[in-house]
PASE-522958 format. One record per residue (C-alpha): residue number from 0; x, y negated, z. Coordinates in steps of 0.2 Angstrom, whole numbers, padded with zeros to 4 digits. Each point is the difference from the previous one (the first is absolute). Last residue first. Layout:
@resi->NUM; east->X; north->Y; up->Z;
...
END
This chain:
@resi->482; east->0227; north->-0548; up->-0179;
@resi->481; east->-0007; north->0017; up->-0003;
@resi->480; east->-0019; north->-0004; up->0001;
@resi->479; east->-0004; north->0010; up->0016;
@resi->478; east->0016; north->-0001; up->0009;
@resi->477; east->0002; north->-0019; up->-0004;
@resi->476; east->-0018; north->-0003; up->0006;
@resi->475; east->0005; north->0010; up->0016;
@resi->474; east->0015; north->-0011; up->0003;
@resi->473; east->-0010; north->-0016; up->-0003;
@resi->472; east->-0013; north->0006; up->0013;
@resi->471; east->0014; north->0004; up->0012;
@resi->470; east->0009; north->-0016; up->-0002;
@resi->469; east->-0016; north->-0010; up->0002;
@resi->468; east->-0005; north->0010; up->0016;
@resi->467; east->0018; north->-0003; up->0007;
@resi->466; east->-0001; north->-0018; up->-0003;
@resi->465; east->-0017; north->-0002; up->0008;
@resi->464; east->0005; north->0011; up->0015;
@resi->463; east->0015; north->-0010; up->0004;
@resi->462; east->-0007; north->-0018; up->-0005;
@resi->461; east->-0016; north->0002; up->0010;
@resi->460; east->0009; north->0008; up->0015;
@resi->459; east->0013; north->-0014; up->0000;
@resi->458; east->-0015; north->-0012; up->0001;
@resi->457; east->-0006; north->0011; up->0015;
@resi->456; east->0017; north->-0002; up->0008;
@resi->455; east->0000; north->-0019; up->-0002;
@resi->454; east->-0017; north->-0002; up->0008;
@resi->453; east->0006; north->0011; up->0014;
@resi->452; east->0015; north->-0011; up->0002;
@resi->451; east->-0009; north->-0016; up->0002;
@resi->450; east->-0019; north->0001; up->0002;
@resi->449; east->-0015; north->0011; up->0002;
@resi->448; east->-0014; north->-0008; up->0010;
@resi->447; east->-0002; north->0003; up->0018;
@resi->446; east->0001; north->-0018; up->0007;
@resi->445; east->-0010; north->-0007; up->-0014;
@resi->444; east->-0016; north->0010; up->0001;
@resi->443; east->-0001; north->0014; up->-0013;
@resi->442; east->-0009; north->-0001; up->-0016;
@resi->441; east->0011; north->-0010; up->-0013;
@resi->440; east->0017; north->0006; up->0006;
@resi->439; east->-0003; north->0018; up->0004;
@resi->438; east->-0012; north->0003; up->-0014;
@resi->437; east->0011; north->-0008; up->-0014;
@resi->436; east->0017; north->0007; up->0006;
@resi->435; east->-0009; north->0018; up->0001;
@resi->434; east->-0006; north->-0003; up->-0018;
@resi->433; east->0018; north->-0003; up->-0006;
@resi->432; east->0006; north->0017; up->0007;
@resi->431; east->-0016; north->0008; up->-0007;
@resi->430; east->0005; north->-0001; up->-0018;
@resi->429; east->0018; north->0006; up->0001;
@resi->428; east->-0005; north->0014; up->0012;
@resi->427; east->-0013; north->0006; up->-0012;
@resi->426; east->0013; north->0002; up->-0014;
@resi->425; east->0011; north->0010; up->0012;
@resi->424; east->-0015; north->0012; up->0004;
@resi->423; east->-0004; north->0003; up->-0018;
@resi->422; east->0019; north->0004; up->-0003;
@resi->421; east->-0001; north->0012; up->0015;
@resi->420; east->-0015; north->0009; up->-0005;
@resi->419; east->0007; north->0004; up->-0018;
@resi->418; east->0016; north->0005; up->0008;
@resi->417; east->-0008; north->0011; up->0012;
@resi->416; east->-0010; north->0009; up->-0014;
@resi->415; east->0016; north->0003; up->-0010;
@resi->414; east->0010; north->0006; up->0014;
@resi->413; east->-0014; north->0012; up->0006;
@resi->412; east->-0004; north->0008; up->-0017;
@resi->411; east->-0018; north->0007; up->0001;
@resi->410; east->-0010; north->-0008; up->-0015;
@resi->409; east->-0007; north->0017; up->-0006;
@resi->408; east->-0019; north->-0003; up->-0002;
@resi->407; east->-0003; north->0009; up->0016;
@resi->406; east->0011; north->-0012; up->0010;
@resi->405; east->-0008; north->-0016; up->-0006;
@resi->404; east->-0017; north->0008; up->0003;
@resi->403; east->0005; north->0004; up->0018;
@resi->402; east->0006; north->-0018; up->0003;
@resi->401; east->-0016; north->-0006; up->-0007;
@resi->400; east->-0009; north->0011; up->0013;
@resi->399; east->0010; north->-0006; up->0014;
@resi->398; east->-0001; north->-0018; up->-0005;
@resi->397; east->-0019; north->0001; up->-0001;
@resi->396; east->-0001; north->0010; up->0017;
@resi->395; east->0009; north->-0014; up->0009;
@resi->394; east->-0011; north->-0013; up->-0009;
@resi->393; east->-0016; north->0008; up->0006;
@resi->392; east->0007; north->0001; up->0018;
@resi->391; east->0005; north->-0019; up->0000;
@resi->390; east->-0017; north->-0005; up->-0007;
@resi->389; east->-0008; north->0010; up->0014;
@resi->388; east->0011; north->-0008; up->0013;
@resi->387; east->-0003; north->-0018; up->-0008;
@resi->386; east->-0019; north->0001; up->0002;
@resi->385; east->-0006; north->-0012; up->-0013;
@resi->384; east->-0008; north->-0017; up->0005;
@resi->383; east->0013; north->-0011; up->-0008;
@resi->382; east->0000; north->0009; up->-0016;
@resi->381; east->0011; north->-0009; up->-0013;
@resi->380; east->0014; north->-0010; up->0008;
@resi->379; east->0003; north->0006; up->0017;
@resi->378; east->-0008; north->0017; up->0000;
@resi->377; east->0008; north->0005; up->-0017;
@resi->376; east->0017; north->-0007; up->0005;
@resi->375; east->0000; north->0009; up->0017;
@resi->374; east->-0005; north->0016; up->-0008;
@resi->373; east->0014; north->-0002; up->-0014;
@resi->372; east->0014; north->-0004; up->0013;
@resi->371; east->-0006; north->0014; up->0012;
@resi->370; east->0000; north->0013; up->-0015;
@resi->369; east->0017; north->-0004; up->-0006;
@resi->368; east->0006; north->-0001; up->0018;
@resi->367; east->-0007; north->0017; up->0005;
@resi->366; east->0005; north->0010; up->-0016;
@resi->365; east->0018; north->-0007; up->0003;
@resi->364; east->0000; north->0005; up->0018;
@resi->363; east->-0006; north->0018; up->-0003;
@resi->362; east->0013; north->0002; up->-0015;
@resi->361; east->0013; north->-0006; up->0012;
@resi->360; east->-0004; north->0013; up->0013;
@resi->359; east->0001; north->0013; up->-0014;
@resi->358; east->0017; north->-0007; up->-0005;
@resi->357; east->0007; north->0001; up->0017;
@resi->356; east->-0007; north->0017; up->0002;
@resi->355; east->0008; north->0006; up->-0015;
@resi->354; east->0017; north->-0008; up->0004;
@resi->353; east->-0001; north->0007; up->0018;
@resi->352; east->-0003; north->0017; up->-0008;
@resi->351; east->0014; north->-0001; up->-0013;
@resi->350; east->0013; north->-0006; up->0012;
@resi->349; east->-0005; north->0013; up->0013;
@resi->348; east->0001; north->0014; up->-0014;
@resi->347; east->0018; north->-0005; up->-0004;
@resi->346; east->0004; north->-0002; up->0018;
@resi->345; east->-0005; north->0018; up->0004;
@resi->344; east->0009; north->0007; up->-0015;
@resi->343; east->0017; north->-0005; up->0008;
@resi->342; east->0011; north->-0016; up->0001;
@resi->341; east->0010; north->0000; up->-0016;
@resi->340; east->-0009; north->0013; up->-0011;
@resi->339; east->-0017; north->-0006; up->0006;
@resi->338; east->0004; north->-0018; up->-0002;
@resi->337; east->0006; north->0004; up->-0018;
@resi->336; east->-0017; north->0009; up->-0003;
@resi->335; east->-0009; north->-0015; up->0007;
@resi->334; east->0009; north->-0012; up->-0012;
@resi->333; east->-0004; north->0011; up->-0015;
@resi->332; east->-0018; north->0000; up->0004;
@resi->331; east->0001; north->-0019; up->0003;
@resi->330; east->0008; north->-0002; up->-0017;
@resi->329; east->-0016; north->0008; up->-0007;
@resi->328; east->-0008; north->-0017; up->0002;
@resi->327; east->0007; north->-0004; up->-0017;
@resi->326; east->0016; north->-0002; up->-0010;
@resi->325; east->0006; north->0017; up->0006;
@resi->324; east->0018; north->0002; up->0005;
@resi->323; east->0010; north->0009; up->-0013;
@resi->322; east->0017; north->-0003; up->0007;
@resi->321; east->0000; north->-0007; up->0018;
@resi->320; east->0007; north->-0018; up->0001;
@resi->319; east->-0012; north->-0004; up->0015;
@resi->318; east->-0008; north->0015; up->0006;
@resi->317; east->0003; north->0003; up->0019;
@resi->316; east->0009; north->-0015; up->0008;
@resi->315; east->-0009; north->-0013; up->-0012;
@resi->314; east->-0017; north->0008; up->0004;
@resi->313; east->0003; north->-0001; up->0018;
@resi->312; east->0007; north->-0018; up->-0001;
@resi->311; east->-0016; north->-0005; up->-0009;
@resi->310; east->-0011; north->0008; up->0013;
@resi->309; east->0010; north->-0008; up->0013;
@resi->308; east->0000; north->-0018; up->-0006;
@resi->307; east->-0019; north->0001; up->-0006;
@resi->306; east->-0005; north->0007; up->0017;
@resi->305; east->0010; north->-0013; up->0010;
@resi->304; east->-0007; north->-0014; up->-0011;
@resi->303; east->-0018; north->0006; up->0003;
@resi->302; east->0001; north->0003; up->0018;
@resi->301; east->0008; north->-0018; up->0004;
@resi->300; east->-0011; north->-0010; up->-0012;
@resi->299; east->-0017; north->0008; up->0004;
@resi->298; east->0002; north->0003; up->0019;
@resi->297; east->0011; north->-0012; up->0009;
@resi->296; east->-0001; north->-0014; up->-0013;
@resi->295; east->-0019; north->0002; up->-0002;
@resi->294; east->-0004; north->0001; up->0019;
@resi->293; east->0012; north->-0015; up->0004;
@resi->292; east->-0008; north->-0011; up->-0013;
@resi->291; east->-0018; north->0005; up->0006;
@resi->290; east->0005; north->-0003; up->0019;
@resi->289; east->0007; north->-0018; up->-0004;
@resi->288; east->-0015; north->-0004; up->-0010;
@resi->287; east->-0012; north->0006; up->0013;
@resi->286; east->0009; north->-0009; up->0014;
@resi->285; east->0001; north->-0016; up->-0010;
@resi->284; east->-0019; north->0001; up->-0003;
@resi->283; east->-0004; north->0001; up->0018;
@resi->282; east->0010; north->-0015; up->0004;
@resi->281; east->-0008; north->-0009; up->-0015;
@resi->280; east->-0017; north->0005; up->0007;
@resi->279; east->0004; north->-0007; up->0017;
@resi->278; east->0007; north->-0017; up->-0007;
@resi->277; east->-0013; north->-0003; up->-0013;
@resi->276; east->0001; north->0006; up->-0018;
@resi->275; east->-0019; north->0003; up->-0001;
@resi->274; east->-0003; north->0018; up->-0006;
@resi->273; east->-0006; north->0009; up->-0015;
@resi->272; east->-0012; north->0014; up->-0004;
@resi->271; east->-0005; north->0012; up->-0013;
@resi->270; east->-0011; north->0001; up->-0015;
@resi->269; east->-0006; north->0016; up->-0008;
@resi->268; east->-0009; north->0007; up->0015;
@resi->267; east->-0001; north->0017; up->0008;
@resi->266; east->-0014; north->0012; up->0005;
@resi->265; east->0007; north->0013; up->0011;
@resi->264; east->0004; north->0018; up->-0006;
@resi->263; east->-0002; north->0013; up->0013;
@resi->262; east->0011; north->0015; up->-0005;
@resi->261; east->-0003; north->0017; up->-0006;
@resi->260; east->-0008; north->-0002; up->-0017;
@resi->259; east->0002; north->-0018; up->-0005;
@resi->258; east->0018; north->0000; up->0007;
@resi->257; east->0005; north->-0015; up->0009;
@resi->256; east->0009; north->-0017; up->-0006;
@resi->255; east->0003; north->-0010; up->0016;
@resi->254; east->-0011; north->-0015; up->0004;
@resi->253; east->0006; north->-0018; up->0000;
@resi->252; east->0003; north->-0011; up->0015;
@resi->251; east->0017; north->0007; up->0004;
@resi->250; east->0005; north->-0006; up->-0017;
@resi->249; east->0002; north->-0017; up->0007;
@resi->248; east->0017; north->0006; up->0007;
@resi->247; east->0004; north->0018; up->-0003;
@resi->246; east->-0014; north->0013; up->0004;
@resi->245; east->0008; north->0016; up->-0007;
@resi->244; east->-0014; north->0000; up->-0014;
@resi->243; east->0005; north->-0018; up->-0004;
@resi->242; east->0019; north->0005; up->0000;
@resi->241; east->-0004; north->0014; up->-0013;
@resi->240; east->-0012; north->-0011; up->-0011;
@resi->239; east->0012; north->-0014; up->-0002;
@resi->238; east->0015; north->0012; up->-0002;
@resi->237; east->-0010; north->0006; up->-0015;
@resi->236; east->0008; north->-0013; up->-0011;
@resi->235; east->0017; north->0007; up->0002;
@resi->234; east->-0007; north->0017; up->-0006;
@resi->233; east->-0007; north->-0008; up->-0016;
@resi->232; east->0017; north->-0002; up->-0008;
@resi->231; east->0015; north->0006; up->0010;
@resi->230; east->0004; north->0009; up->0016;
@resi->229; east->0017; north->0004; up->0006;
@resi->228; east->0012; north->-0002; up->-0014;
@resi->227; east->-0014; north->0004; up->-0013;
@resi->226; east->0002; north->-0017; up->-0009;
@resi->225; east->0019; north->0002; up->-0001;
@resi->224; east->0000; north->0019; up->-0005;
@resi->223; east->-0014; north->-0003; up->-0013;
@resi->222; east->0009; north->-0015; up->-0007;
@resi->221; east->0015; north->0011; up->-0002;
@resi->220; east->-0010; north->0014; up->-0008;
@resi->219; east->-0008; north->-0012; up->-0013;
@resi->218; east->0016; north->-0009; up->-0003;
@resi->217; east->0009; north->0016; up->-0007;
@resi->216; east->0012; north->0012; up->0008;
@resi->215; east->0014; north->-0007; up->-0011;
@resi->214; east->-0003; north->-0017; up->0009;
@resi->213; east->0009; north->0006; up->0015;
@resi->212; east->0000; north->-0017; up->0009;
@resi->211; east->0016; north->-0001; up->0011;
@resi->210; east->0006; north->0000; up->0018;
@resi->209; east->0018; north->0006; up->0003;
@resi->208; east->0005; north->-0006; up->0016;
@resi->207; east->-0016; north->-0001; up->0010;
@resi->206; east->-0008; north->0017; up->-0004;
@resi->205; east->0017; north->0006; up->-0004;
@resi->204; east->0003; north->0000; up->0019;
@resi->203; east->-0008; north->0017; up->0001;
@resi->202; east->0014; north->0008; up->-0010;
@resi->201; east->0009; north->0006; up->0016;
@resi->200; east->-0017; north->0008; up->0006;
@resi->199; east->-0001; north->0009; up->-0016;
@resi->198; east->0017; north->0007; up->0002;
@resi->197; east->-0002; north->0005; up->0018;
@resi->196; east->-0015; north->0011; up->-0004;
@resi->195; east->-0019; north->-0003; up->0001;
@resi->194; east->-0009; north->0016; up->0004;
@resi->193; east->0002; north->0005; up->0018;
@resi->192; east->0000; north->-0015; up->0012;
@resi->191; east->-0007; north->-0014; up->-0011;
@resi->190; east->-0012; north->0012; up->-0008;
@resi->189; east->-0007; north->0005; up->0018;
@resi->188; east->-0003; north->-0018; up->0004;
@resi->187; east->-0008; north->-0005; up->-0017;
@resi->186; east->-0011; north->0015; up->0001;
@resi->185; east->-0006; north->-0005; up->0018;
@resi->184; east->-0003; north->-0018; up->-0007;
@resi->183; east->-0011; north->0007; up->-0014;
@resi->182; east->-0010; north->0011; up->0013;
@resi->181; east->-0003; north->-0014; up->0012;
@resi->180; east->-0005; north->-0011; up->-0015;
@resi->179; east->-0012; north->0013; up->-0006;
@resi->178; east->-0008; north->0002; up->0017;
@resi->177; east->-0003; north->-0019; up->0001;
@resi->176; east->-0007; north->0000; up->-0017;
@resi->175; east->-0013; north->0013; up->0004;
@resi->174; east->-0005; north->-0008; up->0016;
@resi->173; east->-0002; north->-0017; up->-0008;
@resi->172; east->-0011; north->0007; up->-0014;
@resi->171; east->-0011; north->0009; up->0012;
@resi->170; east->-0002; north->-0015; up->0011;
@resi->169; east->-0003; north->-0012; up->-0015;
@resi->168; east->-0014; north->0011; up->-0007;
@resi->167; east->-0010; north->0000; up->0016;
@resi->166; east->-0012; north->0015; up->0001;
@resi->165; east->0011; north->0010; up->-0012;
@resi->164; east->-0011; north->0009; up->-0013;
@resi->163; east->0002; north->-0012; up->-0015;
@resi->162; east->0019; north->-0001; up->0001;
@resi->161; east->0003; north->0018; up->0004;
@resi->160; east->-0011; north->0007; up->-0013;
@resi->159; east->0007; north->-0011; up->-0014;
@resi->158; east->0018; north->0004; up->0005;
@resi->157; east->-0004; north->0019; up->0000;
@resi->156; east->-0007; north->-0002; up->-0018;
@resi->155; east->0015; north->-0009; up->-0006;
@resi->154; east->0012; north->0013; up->0008;
@resi->153; east->-0010; north->0015; up->-0008;
@resi->152; east->0002; north->-0009; up->-0017;
@resi->151; east->0018; north->-0002; up->0003;
@resi->150; east->0001; north->0019; up->0004;
@resi->149; east->-0009; north->0004; up->-0016;
@resi->148; east->0013; north->-0011; up->-0010;
@resi->147; east->0015; north->0007; up->0009;
@resi->146; east->-0004; north->0018; up->-0005;
@resi->145; east->0005; north->0012; up->0014;
@resi->144; east->0016; north->0004; up->0009;
@resi->143; east->0001; north->-0001; up->0019;
@resi->142; east->0014; north->-0012; up->0004;
@resi->141; east->0005; north->-0007; up->-0017;
@resi->140; east->-0018; north->-0001; up->-0004;
@resi->139; east->-0003; north->-0011; up->0015;
@resi->138; east->0013; north->-0012; up->-0007;
@resi->137; east->-0009; north->-0001; up->-0016;
@resi->136; east->-0016; north->-0003; up->0009;
@resi->135; east->0007; north->-0014; up->0009;
@resi->134; east->0006; north->-0008; up->-0016;
@resi->133; east->-0016; north->0003; up->-0008;
@resi->132; east->-0010; north->-0008; up->0014;
@resi->131; east->0012; north->-0015; up->0000;
@resi->130; east->-0001; north->-0002; up->-0019;
@resi->129; east->-0019; north->0000; up->0000;
@resi->128; east->-0002; north->-0012; up->-0015;
@resi->127; east->-0016; north->-0010; up->0004;
@resi->126; east->0011; north->-0009; up->0013;
@resi->125; east->0007; north->-0015; up->-0011;
@resi->124; east->-0017; north->-0001; up->-0009;
@resi->123; east->-0010; north->-0001; up->0017;
@resi->122; east->0012; north->-0013; up->0006;
@resi->121; east->-0001; north->-0010; up->-0016;
@resi->120; east->-0019; north->0001; up->0001;
@resi->119; east->-0001; north->-0006; up->0018;
@resi->118; east->0012; north->-0014; up->-0004;
@resi->117; east->-0010; north->-0007; up->-0014;
@resi->116; east->-0016; north->0003; up->0011;
@resi->115; east->0007; north->-0010; up->0014;
@resi->114; east->0004; north->-0014; up->-0012;
@resi->113; east->-0018; north->0000; up->-0007;
@resi->112; east->-0009; north->-0013; up->0011;
@resi->111; east->0013; north->-0013; up->-0003;
@resi->110; east->0006; north->-0011; up->0014;
@resi->109; east->-0008; north->0008; up->0014;
@resi->108; east->0004; north->0017; up->-0008;
@resi->107; east->0018; north->-0003; up->0005;
@resi->106; east->-0004; north->-0001; up->0018;
@resi->105; east->-0011; north->0015; up->-0001;
@resi->104; east->0015; north->0009; up->-0008;
@resi->103; east->0011; north->-0005; up->0015;
@resi->102; east->-0012; north->0009; up->0011;
@resi->101; east->-0011; north->-0010; up->0012;
@resi->100; east->0002; north->0000; up->0019;
@resi->99; east->0004; north->-0019; up->-0002;
@resi->98; east->0017; north->-0004; up->0008;
@resi->97; east->0007; north->0017; up->0002;
@resi->96; east->-0006; north->0005; up->-0017;
@resi->95; east->0008; north->-0015; up->-0008;
@resi->94; east->0017; north->0002; up->0009;
@resi->93; east->-0001; north->0019; up->-0004;
@resi->92; east->0001; north->-0002; up->-0019;
@resi->91; east->0014; north->-0013; up->0004;
@resi->90; east->0009; north->0013; up->0011;
@resi->89; east->-0002; north->0014; up->-0013;
@resi->88; east->0008; north->-0011; up->-0014;
@resi->87; east->0014; north->-0005; up->0012;
@resi->86; east->0004; north->0018; up->0004;
@resi->85; east->-0002; north->0004; up->-0018;
@resi->84; east->0014; north->-0011; up->-0005;
@resi->83; east->0012; north->0007; up->0013;
@resi->82; east->-0005; north->0018; up->-0005;
@resi->81; east->0003; north->-0003; up->-0019;
@resi->80; east->0017; north->-0008; up->0004;
@resi->79; east->0004; north->0014; up->0012;
@resi->78; east->-0005; north->0013; up->-0013;
@resi->77; east->0010; north->-0008; up->-0013;
@resi->76; east->0016; north->0002; up->0009;
@resi->75; east->-0003; north->0019; up->-0002;
@resi->74; east->0005; north->-0002; up->-0019;
@resi->73; east->0018; north->0004; up->0000;
@resi->72; east->-0002; north->0016; up->0011;
@resi->71; east->0003; north->0013; up->-0014;
@resi->70; east->-0005; north->-0001; up->-0018;
@resi->69; east->-0011; north->0014; up->-0004;
@resi->68; east->-0003; north->0009; up->0017;
@resi->67; east->-0001; north->-0017; up->0008;
@resi->66; east->-0013; north->-0006; up->-0012;
@resi->65; east->-0010; north->0016; up->0004;
@resi->64; east->0002; north->-0003; up->0018;
@resi->63; east->-0007; north->-0018; up->-0002;
@resi->62; east->-0014; north->0006; up->-0011;
@resi->61; east->-0006; north->0016; up->0009;
@resi->60; east->-0001; north->0001; up->0019;
@resi->59; east->0002; north->-0018; up->0004;
@resi->58; east->-0007; north->-0009; up->-0014;
@resi->57; east->-0014; north->0012; up->-0004;
@resi->56; east->-0005; north->0003; up->0018;
@resi->55; east->0004; north->-0008; up->0016;
@resi->54; east->-0011; north->-0015; up->-0004;
@resi->53; east->-0015; north->0008; up->0008;
@resi->52; east->0010; north->0003; up->0015;
@resi->51; east->0008; north->-0017; up->0000;
@resi->50; east->-0016; north->-0009; up->-0002;
@resi->49; east->-0009; north->0012; up->0013;
@resi->48; east->0015; north->-0004; up->0012;
@resi->47; east->-0002; north->-0018; up->-0003;
@resi->46; east->-0019; north->0001; up->0003;
@resi->45; east->0003; north->0010; up->0016;
@resi->44; east->0007; north->-0009; up->0015;
@resi->43; east->-0014; north->-0008; up->0010;
@resi->42; east->0001; north->0010; up->0016;
@resi->41; east->0019; north->-0001; up->0000;
@resi->40; east->-0001; north->-0019; up->0000;
@resi->39; east->-0007; north->-0002; up->0018;
@resi->38; east->-0004; north->-0018; up->0002;
@resi->37; east->-0009; north->-0004; up->-0016;
@resi->36; east->-0006; north->-0018; up->-0002;
@resi->35; east->-0017; north->-0005; up->0005;
@resi->34; east->-0013; north->-0001; up->-0013;
@resi->33; east->0000; north->-0016; up->-0011;
@resi->32; east->-0016; north->-0009; up->0005;
@resi->31; east->-0014; north->-0001; up->-0013;
@resi->30; east->-0005; north->-0010; up->-0015;
@resi->29; east->-0011; north->0009; up->-0012;
@resi->28; east->0007; north->0002; up->-0018;
@resi->27; east->-0010; north->-0008; up->-0014;
@resi->26; east->-0009; north->0012; up->-0012;
@resi->25; east->0009; north->0009; up->-0014;
@resi->24; east->-0003; north->-0004; up->-0019;
@resi->23; east->-0003; north->-0019; up->-0001;
@resi->22; east->0006; north->-0003; up->0018;
@resi->21; east->0017; north->-0007; up->-0002;
@resi->20; east->0009; north->-0001; up->0017;
@resi->19; east->0005; north->-0018; up->0005;
@resi->18; east->-0016; north->-0002; up->0010;
@resi->17; east->0005; north->0014; up->0013;
@resi->16; east->0013; north->-0011; up->0009;
@resi->15; east->-0012; north->-0014; up->0002;
@resi->14; east->-0014; north->0012; up->0007;
@resi->13; east->0000; north->-0006; up->0018;
@resi->12; east->-0014; north->0009; up->0011;
@resi->11; east->0010; north->0015; up->0006;
@resi->10; east->-0006; north->0018; up->-0002;
@resi->9; east->-0002; north->0010; up->0016;
@resi->8; east->0014; north->0011; up->0005;
@resi->7; east->0001; north->0018; up->-0004;
@resi->6; east->-0013; north->0012; up->-0008;
@resi->5; east->-0015; north->-0005; up->-0011;
@resi->4; east->0009; north->0006; up->-0016;
@resi->3; east->0006; north->0016; up->0007;
@resi->2; east->0017; north->0002; up->0008;
@resi->1; east->0016; north->0008; up->-0006;
@resi->0; east->0010; north->0009; up->0013;
END
């Protein structure tokens, strides 16, 4: 559990490790001992499940199954590439927070005050379009009827209420995402037994034997699928906030985000902590680093890839090659109807219901991380004395109200909204991959700096998302100007 500012071991007297931190914008970190390494892993599992749960949305339930419905299983390989890249991105984001208790955005802001603002604005822009809420609403309309736009508005209002009334926001989010992951894994198990036929199972090796880039679907959609294989964009950056609220490493010295209405917000601080790399602290660091890597691999990476693989296989088994298949999210309605014909109407409604709840929980996570990032940036760089919980609540309702306005003016096509969001997310990943190398080499003590293979993977991330962003931008220009 996270502790308040005055909790824990007393500060040490040496400040050498703190002197390397630029202080023109954020104060010097305080030197403290690294908290004892975790002994019972299961008590601290959570941030990776939140990452998987929030990420089990556009890519897993819409973009990858949509691609499978159009071209088969030939692009599932990209999910593994995207997830492997994001694993390393997440761990470098976590490295900085484990060592300092600060978010990665605070680290960026130490070099230029406005880096945090840049990413907060891009995250807000990516999520102004409530594609997840409209997707959930669309599935709810298949179950109960009704107008998807008004259902989506109800979803946004519900999300706003949950996030601002929960006494401890992280706890509410973690519980929702754990329930979602359990439901999705149940769906996968049932589908594997009843819905995926022998022919589809026989074609599964195509994922490896016939990989290709289906450019006929457009670079924007493909970048979206690659960027949203798991998390993507601002969600990766929020790993800092989630592990800090869970009490990982030096984050245990920082207070958790609480509701300004029902919780007990604690005055926080903009700057964090750092530890001397002595023998005992390094032993503790290695314990935290080992646990954090295992937690991410066994939750975020494993859950996400299994889900993408099976939802793609399910779409392939049911609607691939079907004449007149809608070139929109309506393909999920067709998929559900086919499942009803093959398995029974109960499975059709189970499929839509779990999909609807999954996308609702994703909406909750997306509004949370967008608002967390912005609140953290405002407090760190522009309003040091502000109450972060109140900032967070205001930002939550700002995003909810903007989403409602977007829906009321008629921008309500989920595929379009999700592609816009994903392209923005891919561009963000291109930028912060380089900044993660900067903060984890320049600011952290020598023994825990990023090096070797992990530097190489972040350079790969820069090249991958930079190239895809350029190709997507060029393709959109050609589409607009005919050439």
